[in-house]
PyMOL Python script that loads the backbone (N, CA, C, O; Angstrom):
from pymol import cmd

cmd.read_pdbstr("""\
ATOM      1  N   UNK A   1      33.407 -40.875 -26.856  1.00  0.00           N
ATOM      2  CA  UNK A   1      34.532 -41.595 -27.613  1.00  0.00           C
ATOM      3  C   UNK A   1      34.584 -42.965 -26.948  1.00  0.00           C
ATOM      4  O   UNK A   1      34.712 -43.963 -27.656  1.00  0.00           O
ATOM      5  N   UNK A   2      34.495 -43.061 -25.675  1.00  0.00           N
ATOM      6  CA  UNK A   2      34.713 -44.412 -25.067  1.00  0.00           C
ATOM      7  C   UNK A   2      33.519 -45.303 -25.429  1.00  0.00           C
ATOM      8  O   UNK A   2      33.668 -46.490 -25.718  1.00  0.00           O
ATOM      9  N   UNK A   3      32.287 -44.666 -25.401  1.00  0.00           N
ATOM     10  CA  UNK A   3      31.126 -45.412 -25.742  1.00  0.00           C
ATOM     11  C   UNK A   3      31.228 -45.938 -27.191  1.00  0.00           C
ATOM     12  O   UNK A   3      30.845 -47.074 -27.467  1.00  0.00           O
ATOM     13  N   UNK A   4      31.755 -45.093 -28.123  1.00  0.00           N
ATOM     14  CA  UNK A   4      31.909 -45.538 -29.429  1.00  0.00           C
ATOM     15  C   UNK A   4      32.844 -46.623 -29.574  1.00  0.00           C
ATOM     16  O   UNK A   4      32.607 -47.580 -30.310  1.00  0.00           O
ATOM     17  N   UNK A   5      33.959 -46.498 -28.857  1.00  0.00           N
ATOM     18  CA  UNK A   5      34.968 -47.553 -28.867  1.00  0.00           C
ATOM     19  C   UNK A   5      34.275 -48.939 -28.291  1.00  0.00           C
ATOM     20  O   UNK A   5      34.398 -50.007 -28.891  1.00  0.00           O
ATOM     21  N   UNK A   6      33.644 -48.821 -27.243  1.00  0.00           N
ATOM     22  CA  UNK A   6      32.954 -50.122 -26.637  1.00  0.00           C
ATOM     23  C   UNK A   6      31.976 -50.603 -27.624  1.00  0.00           C
ATOM     24  O   UNK A   6      31.829 -51.817 -27.763  1.00  0.00           O
ATOM     25  N   UNK A   7      31.247 -49.713 -28.370  1.00  0.00           N
ATOM     26  CA  UNK A   7      30.188 -50.178 -29.398  1.00  0.00           C
ATOM     27  C   UNK A   7      30.992 -50.876 -30.526  1.00  0.00           C
ATOM     28  O   UNK A   7      30.556 -51.925 -31.002  1.00  0.00           O
ATOM     29  N   UNK A   8      32.098 -50.355 -30.948  1.00  0.00           N
ATOM     30  CA  UNK A   8      32.852 -51.026 -31.932  1.00  0.00           C
ATOM     31  C   UNK A   8      33.345 -52.481 -31.479  1.00  0.00           C
ATOM     32  O   UNK A   8      33.291 -53.444 -32.244  1.00  0.00           O
ATOM     33  N   UNK A   9      33.780 -52.549 -30.303  1.00  0.00           N
ATOM     34  CA  UNK A   9      34.100 -53.898 -29.742  1.00  0.00           C
ATOM     35  C   UNK A   9      32.999 -54.748 -29.513  1.00  0.00           C
ATOM     36  O   UNK A   9      33.170 -55.967 -29.492  1.00  0.00           O
ATOM     37  N   UNK A  10      31.826 -54.218 -29.329  1.00  0.00           N
ATOM     38  CA  UNK A  10      30.602 -55.095 -29.290  1.00  0.00           C
ATOM     39  C   UNK A  10      30.269 -55.591 -30.699  1.00  0.00           C
ATOM     40  O   UNK A  10      29.873 -56.741 -30.891  1.00  0.00           O
ATOM     41  N   UNK A  11      30.439 -54.699 -31.677  1.00  0.00           N
ATOM     42  CA  UNK A  11      30.202 -55.160 -33.137  1.00  0.00           C
ATOM     43  C   UNK A  11      31.206 -56.218 -33.482  1.00  0.00           C
ATOM     44  O   UNK A  11      30.853 -57.061 -34.307  1.00  0.00           O
ATOM     45  N   UNK A  12      32.455 -56.295 -32.947  1.00  0.00           N
ATOM     46  CA  UNK A  12      33.323 -57.269 -33.293  1.00  0.00           C
ATOM     47  C   UNK A  12      33.200 -58.535 -32.415  1.00  0.00           C
ATOM     48  O   UNK A  12      33.955 -59.498 -32.546  1.00  0.00           O
ATOM     49  N   UNK A  13      32.289 -58.475 -31.593  1.00  0.00           N
ATOM     50  CA  UNK A  13      32.008 -59.642 -30.751  1.00  0.00           C
ATOM     51  C   UNK A  13      32.863 -59.747 -29.435  1.00  0.00           C
ATOM     52  O   UNK A  13      32.768 -60.735 -28.707  1.00  0.00           O
ATOM     53  N   UNK A  14      33.638 -58.772 -29.176  1.00  0.00           N
ATOM     54  CA  UNK A  14      34.540 -58.949 -28.057  1.00  0.00           C
ATOM     55  C   UNK A  14      33.858 -58.296 -26.812  1.00  0.00           C
ATOM     56  O   UNK A  14      34.375 -58.431 -25.702  1.00  0.00           O
ATOM     57  N   UNK A  15      32.796 -57.645 -26.970  1.00  0.00           N
ATOM     58  CA  UNK A  15      31.868 -57.151 -25.757  1.00  0.00           C
ATOM     59  C   UNK A  15      30.543 -57.739 -26.120  1.00  0.00           C
ATOM     60  O   UNK A  15      30.158 -57.756 -27.289  1.00  0.00           O
ATOM     61  N   UNK A  16      29.798 -58.252 -25.063  1.00  0.00           N
ATOM     62  CA  UNK A  16      28.466 -58.749 -25.111  1.00  0.00           C
ATOM     63  C   UNK A  16      27.580 -57.919 -25.873  1.00  0.00           C
ATOM     64  O   UNK A  16      27.620 -56.692 -25.777  1.00  0.00           O
ATOM     65  N   UNK A  17      26.703 -58.584 -26.699  1.00  0.00           N
ATOM     66  CA  UNK A  17      25.722 -57.872 -27.533  1.00  0.00           C
ATOM     67  C   UNK A  17      24.720 -57.040 -26.680  1.00  0.00           C
ATOM     68  O   UNK A  17      24.229 -56.013 -27.150  1.00  0.00           O
ATOM     69  N   UNK A  18      24.442 -57.440 -25.541  1.00  0.00           N
ATOM     70  CA  UNK A  18      23.502 -56.764 -24.680  1.00  0.00           C
ATOM     71  C   UNK A  18      24.171 -55.670 -23.652  1.00  0.00           C
ATOM     72  O   UNK A  18      23.514 -55.059 -22.810  1.00  0.00           O
ATOM     73  N   UNK A  19      25.534 -55.528 -23.849  1.00  0.00           N
ATOM     74  CA  UNK A  19      26.201 -54.550 -23.051  1.00  0.00           C
ATOM     75  C   UNK A  19      25.694 -53.076 -23.242  1.00  0.00           C
ATOM     76  O   UNK A  19      25.582 -52.596 -24.370  1.00  0.00           O
ATOM     77  N   UNK A  20      25.414 -52.431 -22.192  1.00  0.00           N
ATOM     78  CA  UNK A  20      24.980 -51.038 -22.277  1.00  0.00           C
ATOM     79  C   UNK A  20      26.223 -50.135 -22.285  1.00  0.00           C
ATOM     80  O   UNK A  20      26.701 -49.680 -21.246  1.00  0.00           O
ATOM     81  N   UNK A  21      26.711 -49.903 -23.483  1.00  0.00           N
ATOM     82  CA  UNK A  21      27.992 -49.094 -23.521  1.00  0.00           C
ATOM     83  C   UNK A  21      27.747 -47.714 -23.196  1.00  0.00           C
ATOM     84  O   UNK A  21      28.668 -47.072 -22.689  1.00  0.00           O
ATOM     85  N   UNK A  22      26.585 -47.141 -23.426  1.00  0.00           N
ATOM     86  CA  UNK A  22      26.339 -45.755 -22.996  1.00  0.00           C
ATOM     87  C   UNK A  22      26.430 -45.529 -21.503  1.00  0.00           C
ATOM     88  O   UNK A  22      26.644 -44.422 -21.009  1.00  0.00           O
ATOM     89  N   UNK A  23      26.252 -46.660 -20.805  1.00  0.00           N
ATOM     90  CA  UNK A  23      26.388 -46.519 -19.239  1.00  0.00           C
ATOM     91  C   UNK A  23      27.771 -46.911 -18.841  1.00  0.00           C
ATOM     92  O   UNK A  23      28.353 -46.319 -17.932  1.00  0.00           O
ATOM     93  N   UNK A  24      28.300 -47.879 -19.491  1.00  0.00           N
ATOM     94  CA  UNK A  24      29.648 -48.414 -19.089  1.00  0.00           C
ATOM     95  C   UNK A  24      30.717 -47.226 -19.284  1.00  0.00           C
ATOM     96  O   UNK A  24      31.621 -47.031 -18.471  1.00  0.00           O
ATOM     97  N   UNK A  25      30.533 -46.489 -20.384  1.00  0.00           N
ATOM     98  CA  UNK A  25      31.558 -45.383 -20.770  1.00  0.00           C
ATOM     99  C   UNK A  25      31.635 -44.325 -19.547  1.00  0.00           C
ATOM    100  O   UNK A  25      32.727 -44.075 -19.036  1.00  0.00           O
ATOM    101  N   UNK A  26      30.487 -43.732 -19.108  1.00  0.00           N
ATOM    102  CA  UNK A  26      30.689 -42.827 -17.994  1.00  0.00           C
ATOM    103  C   UNK A  26      31.186 -43.429 -16.703  1.00  0.00           C
ATOM    104  O   UNK A  26      31.883 -42.790 -15.915  1.00  0.00           O
ATOM    105  N   UNK A  27      30.792 -44.730 -16.501  1.00  0.00           N
ATOM    106  CA  UNK A  27      31.314 -45.458 -15.324  1.00  0.00           C
ATOM    107  C   UNK A  27      32.814 -45.563 -15.380  1.00  0.00           C
ATOM    108  O   UNK A  27      33.484 -45.366 -14.366  1.00  0.00           O
ATOM    109  N   UNK A  28      33.367 -45.871 -16.554  1.00  0.00           N
ATOM    110  CA  UNK A  28      34.834 -45.971 -16.644  1.00  0.00           C
ATOM    111  C   UNK A  28      35.517 -44.572 -16.427  1.00  0.00           C
ATOM    112  O   UNK A  28      36.547 -44.430 -15.767  1.00  0.00           O
ATOM    113  N   UNK A  29      34.850 -43.575 -17.038  1.00  0.00           N
ATOM    114  CA  UNK A  29      35.404 -42.203 -16.987  1.00  0.00           C
ATOM    115  C   UNK A  29      35.322 -41.780 -15.415  1.00  0.00           C
ATOM    116  O   UNK A  29      36.321 -41.275 -14.903  1.00  0.00           O
ATOM    117  N   UNK A  30      34.270 -41.958 -14.730  1.00  0.00           N
ATOM    118  CA  UNK A  30      34.176 -41.570 -13.373  1.00  0.00           C
ATOM    119  C   UNK A  30      35.041 -42.371 -12.418  1.00  0.00           C
ATOM    120  O   UNK A  30      35.561 -41.840 -11.436  1.00  0.00           O
ATOM    121  N   UNK A  31      35.183 -43.621 -12.708  1.00  0.00           N
ATOM    122  CA  UNK A  31      36.155 -44.378 -11.888  1.00  0.00           C
ATOM    123  C   UNK A  31      37.553 -43.990 -12.066  1.00  0.00           C
ATOM    124  O   UNK A  31      38.347 -43.985 -11.126  1.00  0.00           O
ATOM    125  N   UNK A  32      37.873 -43.651 -13.309  1.00  0.00           N
ATOM    126  CA  UNK A  32      39.232 -43.226 -13.600  1.00  0.00           C
ATOM    127  C   UNK A  32      39.479 -41.942 -13.021  1.00  0.00           C
ATOM    128  O   UNK A  32      40.576 -41.676 -12.530  1.00  0.00           O
ATOM    129  N   UNK A  33      38.456 -41.067 -13.050  1.00  0.00           N
ATOM    130  CA  UNK A  33      38.634 -39.702 -12.499  1.00  0.00           C
ATOM    131  C   UNK A  33      38.932 -39.840 -10.960  1.00  0.00           C
ATOM    132  O   UNK A  33      39.850 -39.223 -10.420  1.00  0.00           O
ATOM    133  N   UNK A  34      38.132 -40.650 -10.332  1.00  0.00           N
ATOM    134  CA  UNK A  34      38.317 -40.812  -8.874  1.00  0.00           C
ATOM    135  C   UNK A  34      39.669 -41.211  -8.463  1.00  0.00           C
ATOM    136  O   UNK A  34      40.158 -40.840  -7.396  1.00  0.00           O
ATOM    137  N   UNK A  35      40.286 -41.978  -9.322  1.00  0.00           N
ATOM    138  CA  UNK A  35      41.684 -42.530  -9.114  1.00  0.00           C
ATOM    139  C   UNK A  35      42.662 -41.292  -9.081  1.00  0.00           C
ATOM    140  O   UNK A  35      43.615 -41.243  -8.304  1.00  0.00           O
ATOM    141  N   UNK A  36      42.371 -40.351  -9.934  1.00  0.00           N
ATOM    142  CA  UNK A  36      43.322 -39.177 -10.056  1.00  0.00           C
ATOM    143  C   UNK A  36      42.899 -37.992  -9.283  1.00  0.00           C
ATOM    144  O   UNK A  36      43.734 -37.133  -8.998  1.00  0.00           O
ATOM    145  N   UNK A  37      41.573 -37.874  -8.896  1.00  0.00           N
ATOM    146  CA  UNK A  37      41.140 -36.674  -8.188  1.00  0.00           C
ATOM    147  C   UNK A  37      41.814 -36.612  -6.755  1.00  0.00           C
ATOM    148  O   UNK A  37      42.159 -37.596  -6.101  1.00  0.00           O
ATOM    149  N   UNK A  38      41.930 -35.412  -6.418  1.00  0.00           N
ATOM    150  CA  UNK A  38      42.510 -35.042  -5.114  1.00  0.00           C
ATOM    151  C   UNK A  38      43.865 -35.640  -4.836  1.00  0.00           C
ATOM    152  O   UNK A  38      44.189 -35.957  -3.691  1.00  0.00           O
ATOM    153  N   UNK A  39      44.614 -35.788  -5.816  1.00  0.00           N
ATOM    154  CA  UNK A  39      45.977 -36.400  -5.528  1.00  0.00           C
ATOM    155  C   UNK A  39      46.987 -35.251  -5.596  1.00  0.00           C
ATOM    156  O   UNK A  39      46.833 -34.290  -6.349  1.00  0.00           O
ATOM    157  N   UNK A  40      47.989 -35.397  -4.800  1.00  0.00           N
ATOM    158  CA  UNK A  40      49.078 -34.504  -4.797  1.00  0.00           C
ATOM    159  C   UNK A  40      50.405 -35.365  -4.887  1.00  0.00           C
ATOM    160  O   UNK A  40      50.861 -35.995  -3.932  1.00  0.00           O
ATOM    161  N   UNK A  41      50.946 -35.316  -6.098  1.00  0.00           N
ATOM    162  CA  UNK A  41      52.145 -36.149  -6.349  1.00  0.00           C
ATOM    163  C   UNK A  41      51.966 -36.969  -7.518  1.00  0.00           C
ATOM    164  O   UNK A  41      51.488 -36.516  -8.558  1.00  0.00           O
ATOM    165  N   UNK A  42      52.352 -38.213  -7.372  1.00  0.00           N
ATOM    166  CA  UNK A  42      52.485 -39.159  -8.529  1.00  0.00           C
ATOM    167  C   UNK A  42      51.007 -39.684  -8.863  1.00  0.00           C
ATOM    168  O   UNK A  42      50.149 -39.800  -7.988  1.00  0.00           O
ATOM    169  N   UNK A  43      50.802 -39.977 -10.156  1.00  0.00           N
ATOM    170  CA  UNK A  43      49.506 -40.516 -10.496  1.00  0.00           C
ATOM    171  C   UNK A  43      49.457 -41.948 -10.084  1.00  0.00           C
ATOM    172  O   UNK A  43      50.474 -42.566  -9.766  1.00  0.00           O
ATOM    173  N   UNK A  44      48.142 -42.519 -10.093  1.00  0.00           N
ATOM    174  CA  UNK A  44      48.060 -43.899  -9.628  1.00  0.00           C
ATOM    175  C   UNK A  44      48.918 -44.892 -10.577  1.00  0.00           C
ATOM    176  O   UNK A  44      49.255 -44.585 -11.720  1.00  0.00           O
ATOM    177  N   UNK A  45      49.207 -46.045  -9.993  1.00  0.00           N
ATOM    178  CA  UNK A  45      49.952 -47.021 -10.763  1.00  0.00           C
ATOM    179  C   UNK A  45      49.154 -47.634 -11.837  1.00  0.00           C
ATOM    180  O   UNK A  45      47.931 -47.678 -11.702  1.00  0.00           O
ATOM    181  N   UNK A  46      49.715 -48.108 -12.886  1.00  0.00           N
ATOM    182  CA  UNK A  46      49.013 -48.712 -13.979  1.00  0.00           C
ATOM    183  C   UNK A  46      48.161 -49.882 -13.526  1.00  0.00           C
ATOM    184  O   UNK A  46      47.079 -50.128 -14.061  1.00  0.00           O
ATOM    185  N   UNK A  47      48.690 -50.631 -12.486  1.00  0.00           N
ATOM    186  CA  UNK A  47      47.865 -51.763 -12.040  1.00  0.00           C
ATOM    187  C   UNK A  47      46.506 -51.326 -11.426  1.00  0.00           C
ATOM    188  O   UNK A  47      45.515 -52.049 -11.529  1.00  0.00           O
ATOM    189  N   UNK A  48      46.479 -50.110 -10.776  1.00  0.00           N
ATOM    190  CA  UNK A  48      45.202 -49.673 -10.187  1.00  0.00           C
ATOM    191  C   UNK A  48      44.282 -49.240 -11.213  1.00  0.00           C
ATOM    192  O   UNK A  48      43.076 -49.362 -10.997  1.00  0.00           O
ATOM    193  N   UNK A  49      44.714 -48.723 -12.361  1.00  0.00           N
ATOM    194  CA  UNK A  49      43.837 -48.278 -13.479  1.00  0.00           C
ATOM    195  C   UNK A  49      43.374 -49.595 -14.169  1.00  0.00           C
ATOM    196  O   UNK A  49      42.214 -49.673 -14.573  1.00  0.00           O
ATOM    197  N   UNK A  50      44.230 -50.619 -14.315  1.00  0.00           N
ATOM    198  CA  UNK A  50      43.792 -51.856 -14.938  1.00  0.00           C
ATOM    199  C   UNK A  50      42.827 -52.550 -14.065  1.00  0.00           C
ATOM    200  O   UNK A  50      41.880 -53.141 -14.583  1.00  0.00           O
ATOM    201  N   UNK A  51      42.994 -52.531 -12.704  1.00  0.00           N
ATOM    202  CA  UNK A  51      41.980 -53.144 -11.992  1.00  0.00           C
ATOM    203  C   UNK A  51      40.589 -52.486 -12.094  1.00  0.00           C
ATOM    204  O   UNK A  51      39.575 -53.183 -12.108  1.00  0.00           O
ATOM    205  N   UNK A  52      40.547 -51.214 -12.160  1.00  0.00           N
ATOM    206  CA  UNK A  52      39.271 -50.542 -12.266  1.00  0.00           C
ATOM    207  C   UNK A  52      38.567 -50.918 -13.581  1.00  0.00           C
ATOM    208  O   UNK A  52      37.400 -51.308 -13.627  1.00  0.00           O
ATOM    209  N   UNK A  53      39.401 -50.761 -14.685  1.00  0.00           N
ATOM    210  CA  UNK A  53      38.773 -51.201 -16.018  1.00  0.00           C
ATOM    211  C   UNK A  53      38.376 -52.459 -16.056  1.00  0.00           C
ATOM    212  O   UNK A  53      37.260 -52.730 -16.498  1.00  0.00           O
ATOM    213  N   UNK A  54      39.217 -53.412 -15.604  1.00  0.00           N
ATOM    214  CA  UNK A  54      38.811 -54.871 -15.556  1.00  0.00           C
ATOM    215  C   UNK A  54      37.536 -55.212 -14.801  1.00  0.00           C
ATOM    216  O   UNK A  54      36.690 -56.013 -15.198  1.00  0.00           O
ATOM    217  N   UNK A  55      37.491 -54.551 -13.726  1.00  0.00           N
ATOM    218  CA  UNK A  55      36.254 -54.730 -12.809  1.00  0.00           C
ATOM    219  C   UNK A  55      34.970 -54.198 -13.516  1.00  0.00           C
ATOM    220  O   UNK A  55      33.929 -54.856 -13.526  1.00  0.00           O
ATOM    221  N   UNK A  56      35.087 -53.017 -14.087  1.00  0.00           N
ATOM    222  CA  UNK A  56      33.882 -52.410 -14.744  1.00  0.00           C
ATOM    223  C   UNK A  56      33.399 -53.171 -15.860  1.00  0.00           C
ATOM    224  O   UNK A  56      32.192 -53.350 -16.022  1.00  0.00           O
ATOM    225  N   UNK A  57      34.339 -53.669 -16.702  1.00  0.00           N
ATOM    226  CA  UNK A  57      33.960 -54.387 -17.948  1.00  0.00           C
ATOM    227  C   UNK A  57      33.905 -55.993 -17.781  1.00  0.00           C
ATOM    228  O   UNK A  57      33.557 -56.675 -18.745  1.00  0.00           O
ATOM    229  N   UNK A  58      34.221 -56.537 -16.661  1.00  0.00           N
ATOM    230  CA  UNK A  58      34.265 -57.945 -16.464  1.00  0.00           C
ATOM    231  C   UNK A  58      32.989 -58.680 -16.864  1.00  0.00           C
ATOM    232  O   UNK A  58      33.075 -59.798 -17.373  1.00  0.00           O
ATOM    233  N   UNK A  59      31.876 -58.131 -16.667  1.00  0.00           N
ATOM    234  CA  UNK A  59      30.602 -58.715 -16.977  1.00  0.00           C
ATOM    235  C   UNK A  59      30.123 -58.721 -18.452  1.00  0.00           C
ATOM    236  O   UNK A  59      29.160 -59.366 -18.865  1.00  0.00           O
ATOM    237  N   UNK A  60      30.955 -57.887 -19.217  1.00  0.00           N
ATOM    238  CA  UNK A  60      30.534 -57.751 -20.703  1.00  0.00           C
ATOM    239  C   UNK A  60      31.619 -58.271 -21.630  1.00  0.00           C
ATOM    240  O   UNK A  60      31.399 -58.403 -22.834  1.00  0.00           O
ATOM    241  N   UNK A  61      32.782 -58.564 -21.079  1.00  0.00           N
ATOM    242  CA  UNK A  61      33.835 -58.937 -22.010  1.00  0.00           C
ATOM    243  C   UNK A  61      33.774 -60.420 -22.325  1.00  0.00           C
ATOM    244  O   UNK A  61      33.563 -61.235 -21.427  1.00  0.00           O
ATOM    245  N   UNK A  62      33.947 -60.763 -23.527  1.00  0.00           N
ATOM    246  CA  UNK A  62      33.874 -62.178 -24.024  1.00  0.00           C
ATOM    247  C   UNK A  62      35.218 -62.714 -24.216  1.00  0.00           C
ATOM    248  O   UNK A  62      35.371 -63.866 -24.620  1.00  0.00           O
TER     249      UNK A  62
END
""", "prot")
cmd.dss("prot")
cmd.show_as("cartoon", "prot")
cmd.util.cbc("prot")
cmd.orient("prot")
């Protein structure tokens, strides 16, 4: 689902045409999982999630 979303963004020109969305998608999922994994208590702050997503897609966003 995330790869499809990124592919749609690529079609709209908001993600680079050469972006490997099939690799970016599981990277986003894995990084997000690591923020939540092994936590006891509150979930990570929105800023932490934003930082991960921004970092992963920084090289492909137009």
